[in-house]
N, C-alpha and C positions, 0 to 999 in steps of 0.2 A: 777594288774596294779599299778605301783608306781606313786607317785606324779609327778615326772618328765615325765613319759609316758603320764599321764593325761594332763599335761600342754602342751606337744607337740601336742597331739590330738586336744585340744581346739584351739591352734594356727593354726594348719593345717585346721581344720574345718572352722574357721573364714576366712582364706586365700582362701579356695575353694569358699566360698560364695562371697568374694570380687571379685573374677574373674568370678564367676558364670559359672563354667565349669562342666556341668552335668556328664561327664565321670569321672572327678577327684572326684566329690562328691560321686558317686556310689562306688568308690574304697575305701572310708573311712571305709566301713563295711566289715568285714570278713563274708564269706558265712555262718558261724555258729553263728555269733554274732547277738543278738536280737536288733531290731530297734522298738521302741515303738512310733508310729506316727499314728494319727487317719486317715490319708488319704493315707498312703503308706503301701503296703504289704511288705514283708520282703526280697524279692530277689533283687539282684543288678539290674536286668533288669527292675523290677517294680519301683525301685527308679529312675533309669535313665529315664524311661517313664514319671513318675510324674514330675520330674524336667524339662524335655523338654516342657511339657504342661504348667507348671507354667511360664517358660521363654517365651513361645509364647504369653501368656496373659499379662505378666508384664516383659518386656525386661530389665528393670532397677532394678529388685528386688535384694535386699541385705538383709542380716541378721546381726543384731547386737547382740553379745553375752551379755546377761544380768548377768547371774549367772551360775556357774557350780560347781560341786563337784565330787569327785571320792573316794568312800570308798569301800564298797562291790560291788557297781555298779557305773557306771558313770551317771551323770545327767547333762544335758545342757539345760538351758532356754535361748531362744533368742526372738528377736522381728524383724519381717519382716518390711522392709521399701521399698516403691515403689511409684512412682507417678501415676501409673495406666493409 
């Protein structure tokens, strides 16, 4: 992944969270790409299910990207924001 690719991914990630569209979010991950998250398994269907449950509990949830890097692997740190 080049720096340009990584920047585009982070911008797309932030945009998907701004719109909170679970279908678009699930599409960010390649079926073979690893997703490391304590609450989500790795399939697109499981990501979609997780996001729909979160959205039902916190309809105004958004994420703010705090830090990211892409060297051998990509890493993205974010902060969730919601009124609950």
